[in-house]
N, C-alpha and C positions, 0 to 999 in steps of 0.2 A: 339524647345533644340536639340542641335544632341545628337548620340548615343553615352554615356560613354566611353572611351577608357582606359586603361594601364596608359597611361600620366593622366588621369582625377583624380586617387586612389590619396588621401591626405596622403602624406608623413610621415608625425608624427602619423597618427592613423594606418599606412598600419606597422609602426614599430614596436609598441606597438601589433599587431597581430602576427608580425612573430616574435616576443621576444623569446628567448630558453624557458623563464619560464609560456609561456602564456597559451599551457596546462592545466598546473600544478597549475594555481591561479584558486582560488575562482571565479566562472561567475561573482556575482556581486561589485567585486574588479577589474576584469579585465574590465569588461562594465565601470567604472566609471574613470579609466585608458583613454579607449578608446573613451569619450565622451571630458574631461576635454582634451586630446592630438588636439581633431576636433577643441577645442574651441578655445584655451590658445595659439595652435601651427597653425593648419591649418587654422585660421580665418573665422571658420564656426557660426556665432553666434546662437548655439543651446541652449535651456533655457527647454526644457524638452524630455527626448525619452524613448521611452521603448523598449523592446528587448523579445519576446520570444520564451524561451527553450525548445522544442516541447518532447512529454516524450508519451513513446509505453507501457502505464500502464492503467489497467483496469477502473480505475476511474477519475486518473488525465489525464487533455488535454494536460496541458502544466504549468509552471513554468514563469512568466509574470514577468519581473524586471522594475520597472520605476525609471529612473534618472531624478533628480532634484539638482539643484544649492548646495541647502542645505541639507547636510545628505547621497547624494550621491544617491545608488541603493536600492531601498526596493524592498521586492521580496511578488508575490500572486500568488498563486496557483488557478490556471482556471481547476474544474473538467468538464465530460462530460456534470452533470447538469448542470453547470452553461451556459455551451455553450448551452443547450437547453431550456434558459429564454429568455425572449422576449429584454433583454437589448443587450445580443450577438448578435442576430439577427439582430439588426439594427444600430453596430458597424464596424469600418472599418475592424475589423478580422475578420467577416464572409467571405465575398468574399475574403480577400486574404488565408485564410486559406482553401476555398472552390475551390480557383483555376477560379473564375471569374475576378479578378483582380490581375494584379502582381502588377500595380503601381498606386495610390492615392496623387492627389494634389489636395490641395487646400487653396487657399490664405481667408484668415477671413476678412471680414470688419463688422464693428461695425453695420453700415445700415443694414447687412444683413436680410431678412425677415422669411428666410426658408433654412435650412442646412441641409443635407443629411445624418447625423450622429452626434447624443448625442453629443458628445465626443467634436464636433464643438463649439456647445453651451455651454460647460462648460471652452473651450478653451479662446471663445470671452470675456468671463466675466472676465476669469482672463489675460487679457490684449495682447490675442498671436494673430500675425498677419497672421502665416503662418504654414500648416500643409502637413506633406509629412511621407507616409506609405508605405513600398514596403516589400517585401520578401526575407529573406536571408537562402537556405539551400530548394530546391526543388526536389529533385532525387526521393524519395519516398512520396505520400501525408502527410503521419505524420511528415515527416521532414520538414515540410513548416514552416518557423519561421517568422510571423511578425514580422517587426521593423516599428517603427515612430520616429519622427524628428519633435519637434515644436519649433518655436523663437518667442520673442518678438519685434523684429528688424523692425523697420518700415519701410514698403513695404516689409517684407517676405525674404526670402532667394532670392539671385540670381538665373539668371539658370544655371552660373558656380557653385555655391553652391550645387544645388539642382546635377548636373551634378556626383559633386566629392562623396557626397553621395550616390549617383545609383553606380558608380563605384567601390565603398568601398562592394560592397554587395555580390561579390562571396567572395571574400576573408572572409567576418565576415559569411557567410554563412560556409566556412568550419571548422572556429575555432566553431562556434556554433554546427555545426551537431558529430565534436569531442565529443562536452561536452555531448549532446541529447543521441547518441548512449551511450554513457559511463555508462551515467545517466538511461539510458531505460534498457541495461544490467543487472544494479543491481535490479533495480525495477521490471525487467522478474524471473531473478534468487529468488529473495525473495516472488514474488509471487507464481511460480510452487513452488518452492522447501519447502520456509521458511527463516528466515534471518539470521539465524548461519549456515546452510548448505549452503544457496549461500555465504556466504561470505569465508565459507574454497573451494567451487568450486573456488571463485574470486580468492583466494591464490594459486591453482593450484593443489589442493586434485581432482584429474580427471581420476586419472589409477581406471580399475577394480579390486577390491579386497583391494584399500585402505582404510581399517576401521580402528577404535580406540573404544576402550573398553571404555567405560564411564559408570558411575552409574546415573541410572537417577529412577525418579518416572516417572511410567508409568500409562499414562490414557486413556481409551478405551472407546469410545463414538457408543451406534445405536441405530437408530430410530425402536422401538416398531412395528409391524404388516408390515413391509416395501413391504412382497413378497404377502400379501394380497392387500395392498394398490398399488402395482404397476400392481395389474390386475382391478382394480378398477377404476383407475385417468386417463384422459387423457395424453399425454405426458407433456404440458404445465403446468398443474396441476403438477405433480410428479415434476416436475423441481422446481417451484415456490417452494414446501413442502422441499425439498431437500436443496435450496437455502439458506429457510430462518432457517431452523436449523442448521447447516451449517454455518451462518453468526454468530447466539447466542455462539452456542459453541466455533469457533474461537476467537471471541472478546474474550470471558471469557476467553481464553487459554491464548491469548497474552496480556493481561491484568494483569496477573500475571507470565508477562515473559518467558512463556511455549513455547514449539517450535510444530506447526504443521504439520507432516511430512508427514500424506498421508490423503486421501481421499479411503477408500475400501467399494465400492457400498456406501452403506449408512450409513457406518462408519467413524469414524475420528479416527485417532491414531497420540497420543499427547505427548511431554515427556518434564520433567522437570528436567535439569541436577544438580546432584550433584557438587557444584565446592566446596569441602574440606571434612573438619571432619564429626561428629557425628552432630554438631549444622548447617553443610550444609545440613545434610539427612533430620533435622528435618523442615527448611526453604524448602525443597523442598517438600517434601509432605502436608505442608501446605498450599503452592502454589496452588498445584495441587488440594485440597480437596476445597480449595475457588475458583476455578477456578470451579469446579465439580458441586459447590451450585449456584454460580453464572449462569453458562450454564443452571441449571435444573430450577432455577429461572425464567430467561428470557424465556424458551421455555415453561413453563407452563402458562406464559401472553401470547405467541403465541396461546399456544394449547385455550385456552378461547375464544382470539379474532376469532382465526377459526371457532370452535363451534355455535360464536353469527352469524357469516355470514355465515352458514350454509356450511362450508367446511371440507377436512377430518382433524381428531385430529393430533395432536403431541407431541408425547411423548418420549421419550427418557431415557438409563438407561447406568448408566456409572459405569465402575471399576477401581477402583488404585490398583497397586504397585510396587514395589521397589525392585530396582535388578540393576545387570552388562547387559550392553547389547553392540553389534557390531554395530558401527553408522559408515556409509559410504556408497562407493561407491559398486553396486553389481548388475550384470547382465551382458551383452552379449558383445563381444571387442566396439559395435557398438550402443549398446542401455542401458545405466546403471539408474540406480533410487539410489539415495543417500534417506537413508533410517536407520530404526533402525532393526534389528532382535536378536534374542537368545530367552532363555527361557523364561526369564521375560515377553517379549513382547507376547508370545504363553500362558502363565501363566494369563498376564491380558485380553487377548482375551476368553480366554476360563469364565473366572472369572465374564465377563460382563453377558453370560448365564445368572447367577441365578439371576440375576435383577429381572426375568419375575416369575421363579419358586420359591425364597422366599420373592417377593413382598415387596422389599426394591430398591429407584432410584437409589444408590450409592449402590455399596458392594465396599470391599477390602481386601486385605490380612493382616496378623497379621502383614509385616514389617512395614506398612504404619500405621495402627490403634493404633502398639504399640506404635510409636511417637505422637500421637495427642490425651495424655493420657490426657489433659486440654478440651477437645471437648464434649459435652454434645450432650446427642442422640444417641450416639453410642451402637448398640445392637449386642452380642455377637450369631450369627448363628451357632456355633459349624463348625466342619471338615468336610468338602466335597471333594466327591472323582470327577475331572475334565477330561475330554476326554482329554489321549496324556499326564498329568501328574502323574508322578508314585507314586507318594504318596500325601494322602490326603493333603487338604487346609484348613487352619484355615481362617472361613472366620468373618467379623464381616458387619456390616449394616449400613446405617445412615436413622433412622424414618423419617418418612413423617411431615409434618408442621400437623398444626390444618386443622381439615376436609380435610385430603390426599391434602392439597399444598403442592408444591414442599419444602425441606427444604433450608431454609438460609445459604448459606454455613459460609457469614460471621459472621453474629449472634451465627453461632452453635461452631463457634470458639472461640468467648469470652464467651460460657455458660459454665460452670461448673458443671461435671459430679459428 
């Protein structure tokens, strides 16, 4: 088979990819248009196609779109955990992703007794006769986008049809790379900044000093005895402890619609923005309290598991406060941090220090407690002086559950005082 040239590019398919709205069209819809153009106008008998949109994401390797004549394209997220599984290692995707192969062609015969990939057995059972897989986009390793085509046509694809599909790959690669870079930019910003901050940055809020005043329930979480633990544990064990603790806290915050803005050593800073009037304030502090309770529950479970395994303890304290914060870009002309600052943040941080001295896993200020009047288990622990705070702060604690177990935030919200 000769090397494909520009003259081999299927015209109808190229027109789909070069259309003015192509890069604004949802990926599944664009790929549906592309395959139908290849079938109906370019005369290539495709009965199944798959396209992998690569991602630069800490957990997701790619989003795979599988096209079939009925239903169009459906998507499946492929994680790094999936990639580590045995099935992936025995698929054509492995050599294509790893770069050990650029094109895989296999004619499928019902009489074959042994096939190199499991997908070929599945296709043979469904009456397919030919399989072609190749790569679109390969400037960087993570941008490699495996693409496959299969047919039930008697005799499979002709050499000319294979040449046309291979000739299409550079153009398809440009389009898929654009989609991948766009999706990866959003994913990376969301991973490092949080979803709301990422959306604001992508909307153009990137100037130093560009901040807005927002009202929010501020949650500050700290890992107990971290200084001592950092002296006792090796690096791997310390990172595992932090990752487990942060995973529990972040999951609880995000489940309640909060935004995690910063990891500060062993601490987590999160906010639950107030979007409206007094009812919105009640909603924000309620969600913050539920998140704090859920984080406490999960870390308490992990704490017991760790002790049973002979590992270091995991105990956290959390504080809640409601107030106004400056939310936006702060830093140098060339190095910015999208975060929150202000008296409310400082107070929440200082307030968390009372968890240890007062013996409560969750402490909160009066503006929070007064809006959780329906919650059982809140204890008035009086006014306290906090470092850097000019006036004493009225503090409330949350009682621990039976036998010292962490309180159930969701259950507490349904209990009546």
